[in-house]
FIDO-774117 format. One record per residue: residue in one letter; z, x negated, y negated of N, C-alpha, C in turn. Coordinates in steps of 0.1 Angstrom, whole numbers, padded with zeros to 4 digits, always signed. Layout:
aZXYZXYZXY...
This chain:
m+0053+0183-0029+0041+0177-0041+0041+0164-0034s+0026+0160-0036+0024+0143-0028+0029+0133-0042i+0032+0125-0039+0034+0112-0043+0022+0104-0047p+0018+0102-0058+0003+0095-0059+0005+0082-0060f-0005+0074-0058-0005+0060-0056-0017+0061-0065p-0020+0046-0073-0007+0038-0078+0003+0045-0088s+0016+0045-0086+0025+0053-0094+0040+0047-0094l+0046+0047-0105+0059+0040-0109+0067+0052-0099e+0064+0066-0101+0071+0073-0089+0067+0067-0072f+0060+0061-0073+0058+0054-0063+0064+0044-0057f+0066+0035-0064+0077+0022-0065+0090+0025-0060t+0094+0038-0069+0106+0038-0073+0114+0045-0056r+0102+0055-0051+0106+0062-0040+0108+0047-0029l+0099+0041-0031+0102+0027-0020+0115+0021-0020k+0117+0019-0036+0130+0011-0035+0138+0019-0036q+0142+0031-0037+0151+0043-0030+0154+0042-0013s+0143+0041-0007+0143+0036+0005+0149+0025+0013l+0149+0016+0005+0155+0005+0009+0171+0003+0007a+0179+0011-0009+0190+0014-0012+0195+0022+0002d+0191+0032+0006+0198+0041+0018+0193+0032+0027d+0188+0019+0033+0187+0013+0042+0181+0003+0043p+0191-0005+0039+0184-0022+0038+0177-0025+0046a+0164-0038+0046+0157-0040+0056+0161-0051+0058e+0172-0051+0070+0181-0064+0075+0167-0068+0088d+0157-0064+0089+0149-0071+0097+0142-0079+0091a+0140-0082+0082+0129-0090+0072+0139-0100+0065a+0137-0111+0065+0141-0122+0055+0144-0119+0046a+0158-0125+0041+0159-0119+0026+0150-0124+0014s+0149-0122+0007+0141-0126-0005+0148-0125-0019e+0145-0135-0027+0149-0133-0037+0134-0139-0047a+0129-0125-0055+0115-0127-0060+0112-0121-0073y+0107-0119-0085+0108-0112-0094+0087-0114-0093f+0086-0101-0091+0067-0102-0090+0057-0092-0095g+0046-0089-0093+0038-0081-0097+0029-0077-0087l+0028-0066-0087+0015-0058-0075+0008-0052-0085i-0007-0061-0088-0014-0056-0096-0025-0049-0084v-0029-0036-0090-0036-0024-0085-0047-0024-0096d-0059-0026-0093-0071-0029-0101-0067-0039-0114d-0065-0029-0129-0058-0037-0137-0046-0033-0140g-0036-0027-0135-0027-0023-0134-0018-0031-0129i-0002-0032-0134+0007-0042-0125+0023-0031-0128f+0026-0035-0111+0039-0030-0109+0049-0041-0109v+0061-0042-0114+0068-0057-0114+0080-0048-0102v+0084-0059-0097+0089-0053-0085+0102-0067-0082e+0113-0065-0083+0126-0077-0082+0130-0070-0071l+0129-0082-0060+0134-0081-0045+0149-0088-0047d+0160-0086-0038+0174-0087-0039+0181-0091-0025g+0181-0101-0019+0181-0101-0006+0171-0089+0001h+0178-0084+0007+0172-0068+0010+0170-0057+0008q+0172-0054-0008+0169-0048-0014+0160-0047-0025c+0154-0039-0031+0145-0040-0041+0156-0030-0051s+0159-0041-0062+0166-0039-0075+0163-0035-0088a+0149-0033-0086+0139-0031-0100+0126-0027-0096v+0120-0017-0101+0107-0016-0105+0104-0012-0116a+0094-0016-0118+0086-0008-0137+0073-0010-0133q+0070-0004-0145+0051-0002-0146+0051-0014-0155g+0036-0022-0159+0034-0027-0169+0044-0043-0167g+0034-0050-0174+0044-0064-0176+0038-0072-0179n+0042-0086-0174+0031-0099-0183+0035-0107-0167l+0024-0110-0163+0019-0119-0151+0028-0130-0151l+0027-0137-0164+0035-0150-0170+0048-0150-0170d+0055-0140-0173+0072-0139-0168+0074-0135-0154l+0062-0138-0142+0070-0134-0132+0066-0144-0120d+0075-0146-0110+0073-0157-0099+0058-0157-0096f+0049-0145-0091+0035-0143-0086+0029-0129-0090g+0018-0126-0083+0013-0113-0084+0004-0117-0071l+0003-0102-0067-0004-0102-0057-0015-0091-0060a-0028-0091-0062-0036-0084-0067-0048-0082-0054a-0051-0066-0055-0063-0059-0047-0065-0048-0057p-0080-0043-0052-0085-0030-0057-0075-0020-0053a-0076-0012-0058-0068+0001-0055-0072+0008-0040e-0084+0003-0040-0087+0007-0025-0082+0000-0011t-0082-0013-0012-0070-0019-0005-0062-0017-0003w-0051-0016-0014-0039-0012-0010-0037+0003-0007r-0044+0011-0010-0048+0026+0000-0050+0022+0019a-0057+0012+0018-0058+0006+0035-0049+0007+0040v-0042-0002+0029-0026-0009+0033-0017-0001+0037l-0016+0013+0033-0010+0027+0032-0012+0032+0040r-0026+0039+0042-0032+0043+0056-0029+0040+0066s-0031+0026+0066-0026+0020+0079-0011+0020+0080i-0003+0017+0075+0011+0016+0076+0015+0035+0080q+0011+0044+0076+0013+0059+0080+0009+0059+0094a-0003+0055+0094-0012+0054+0111+0000+0046+0118n+0005+0040+0116+0013+0032+0123+0003+0023+0134d-0008+0018+0129-0020+0011+0136-0018-0002+0138g-0005-0009+0126-0006-0023+0126-0014-0032+0123g-0024-0025+0114-0035-0033+0112-0031-0035+0093h-0042-0038+0086-0038-0047+0072-0025-0049+0069r-0018-0060+0075-0004-0065+0071-0009-0073+0061l-0002-0074+0051-0004-0081+0039-0001-0096+0043e+0000-0103+0045+0000-0115+0051-0018-0121+0055t-0018-0107+0065-0032-0110+0070-0042-0108+0060l-0042-0099+0051-0051-0099+0039-0056-0109+0033l-0038-0116+0029-0038-0126+0024-0045-0137+0024a-0046-0140+0038-0051-0149+0044-0066-0151+0044a-0069-0134+0044-0083-0133+0046-0088-0133+0031g-0082-0134+0023-0087-0133+0007-0089-0121+0004q-0082-0108+0013-0083-0097+0005-0073-0096-0005l-0065-0097-0004-0051-0100-0017-0053-0110-0025e-0054-0112-0033-0051-0125-0043-0038-0129-0047l-0036-0141-0045-0022-0144-0054-0026-0146-0063q-0018-0148-0075-0022-0148-0092-0007-0152-0098g-0009-0162-0109+0003-0163-0120-0003-0175-0120e+0011-0182-0130+0008-0195-0134+0022-0203-0128n+0032-0198-0125+0047-0208-0120+0038-0211-0104e+0047-0228-0105+0040-0234-0100+0047-0235-0086d+0056-0227-0084+0064-0228-0074+0056-0209-0068g+0054-0205-0074+0040-0191-0066+0041-0190-0055a+0033-0197-0050+0025-0194-0033+0038-0198-0024e+0046-0205-0030+0058-0211-0018+0065-0198-0017l+0069-0194-0033+0080-0180-0033+0070-0164-0027a+0057-0168-0026+0051-0156-0022+0052-0154-0007r+0050-0168-0003+0048-0168+0014+0065-0165+0017g+0075-0168+0010+0088-0165+0015+0090-0153+0011a+0087-0143+0006+0086-0132+0001+0079-0121+0007l+0069-0122+0016+0058-0114+0022+0067-0108+0032p+0074-0113+0040+0078-0101+0050+0086-0091+0046m+0095-0092+0033+0104-0081+0028+0093-0076+0018i+0081-0077+0014+0076-0072+0008+0069-0062+0018q+0064-0066+0026+0058-0059+0038+0070-0048+0039a+0081-0053+0043+0095-0041+0047+0096-0032+0035l+0088-0033+0023+0092-0026+0012+0080-0015+0013f+0068-0021+0017+0057-0008+0016+0054-0003+0031d+0063-0008+0040+0062-0001+0051+0074+0012+0049r+0079+0009+0038+0088+0025+0036+0080+0038+0034a+0068+0035+0032+0056+0045+0028+0056+0053+0038k+0062+0047+0055+0056+0057+0065+0065+0068+0065g+0055+0081+0062+0063+0091+0064+0061+0098+0049l+0061+0098+0041+0059+0095+0025+0047+0108+0023d+0044+0120+0018+0035+0127+0014+0031+0119+0006l+0017+0110+0005+0010+0103-0003-0001+0111-0009d-0006+0111-0021-0019+0111-0026-0031+0099-0025l-0035+0096-0018-0044+0085-0019-0056+0084-0018t-0060+0094-0032-0076+0096-0034-0079+0086-0045
């Protein structure tokens, strides 16, 4: 059965993948942030080379920052990861304005820049998953 995106199941699978094989190639990161997909939010906590928590729902005011984009942009990221074509990297999309940095934390932009390699490593765990990207 395919894993739907966006869903808590999807983020839980990515979290478990990092637990099984930490992303040692990405810079360690400490961040408590939201991935905003259309009007929904998924809260993720990074702890070093691990993802220590994921949850659905939350309040952007409680987070270090949020990365927001329409569902179709996030799906394009995942399609690119699964095709292994190197396109749709989060840092590039943020610089191009296709991902929006949100939040009230005055250090949010700096925290986001530091966490992007680890967030990308988390998303890269979607390679090989049977995803429902409809």
